[in-house]
C-alpha positions in Angstrom: 77.3 112.6 95.4 74.0 114.3 97.0 75.1 116.1 99.9 73.1 116.3 103.0 70.1 118.7 103.2 68.7 117.6 99.1 65.6 115.6 99.3 63.9 113.9 96.7 61.2 116.7 95.9 64.6 119.0 95.5 66.3 116.5 93.1 62.5 115.8 90.8 62.5 119.5 90.7 65.7 119.9 89.5 65.9 117.7 87.5 63.0 119.5 85.2 65.6 122.2 84.7 68.6 120.6 83.3 69.4 120.9 79.8 69.6 117.3 78.9 68.9 115.2 75.6 67.1 112.8 76.3 66.9 109.2 74.1 63.2 109.8 73.0 65.2 112.5 70.8 67.4 111.3 69.1 67.3 109.2 66.5 69.5 106.4 64.4 72.5 108.0 63.2 72.7 111.2 65.5 75.8 112.3 67.2 75.8 113.6 70.7 79.3 114.7 71.8 80.1 115.1 75.5 82.3 117.0 77.7 82.5 115.7 80.9 85.3 117.2 83.8 87.6 115.1 82.3 86.6 113.3 79.2 85.3 113.8 75.6 82.7 111.1 74.5 81.4 110.8 71.3 77.8 108.8 71.0 76.5 107.2 68.3 73.1 106.4 68.1 72.2 102.8 66.7 68.8 100.8 67.1 67.4 99.3 69.7 68.7 101.6 72.7 72.8 100.7 71.6 75.0 103.3 71.1 78.4 102.9 69.3 81.0 104.8 71.5 84.0 106.7 71.3 86.8 108.9 73.7 86.7 109.0 77.7 87.2 105.4 79.5 86.3 103.2 76.6 89.5 105.2 74.3 91.7 105.3 77.7 91.2 101.0 77.8 92.1 100.6 74.2 88.2 99.5 74.1 87.4 102.8 71.7 84.8 102.8 69.8 82.5 100.0 71.2 78.8 99.4 71.4 77.1 99.6 74.5 74.2 100.7 76.1 73.7 103.7 77.9 71.5 103.4 81.2 71.0 107.0 82.2 72.4 109.7 83.9 72.9 110.2 87.6 73.9 112.7 90.3 76.6 110.5 91.6 74.3 108.0 93.5 72.1 105.6 93.2 69.4 107.9 92.0 68.8 107.9 87.9 67.1 109.4 85.1 66.5 106.2 82.8 65.1 108.8 80.4 68.2 110.9 79.8 71.1 110.2 77.4 73.3 113.1 78.8 72.4 116.2 81.0 74.4 119.0 82.0 75.5 118.6 85.8 74.6 115.2 85.8 77.2 111.9 85.3 76.1 109.0 82.2 76.5 105.7 83.3 76.6 103.7 80.5 75.7 99.4 81.1 78.8 97.9 81.8 79.1 100.1 85.0 81.4 103.0 83.9 80.3 105.9 85.0 81.7 109.6 83.7 82.9 112.5 85.9 80.3 115.6 85.7 78.8 116.3 82.1 79.7 120.3 81.1 78.7 120.2 77.4 76.0 118.3 75.2 76.2 118.6 71.6 73.7 117.1 69.2 74.6 116.3 65.3 71.3 115.0 63.4 71.7 112.1 61.1 75.6 111.5 61.3 74.9 108.3 59.5 71.9 107.5 58.2 73.1 104.9 55.1 
């Protein structure tokens, strides 16, 4: 959550410098491995802005793997980067309203399932 003293301008300036994976950079079959403060997620890119997600909250609820879309990344409040799949320092938000803890590490493996 943003503390007091953070202006929208500072947030935008900081967003430009984030280590991030943008949705438009990904292709069908790419695998994105995401480590948050509390969990590990694997996200396989499908078509039509859908993903197969395993791990983390989904695994704890017995829903892993599951097909879901990703809303984007957030600082923990209502500001969301909808063009971003994952960014270190932010939280991943899924379309089912699940929001992860802070992302610590992101790794992209290209073309895992091109079949």
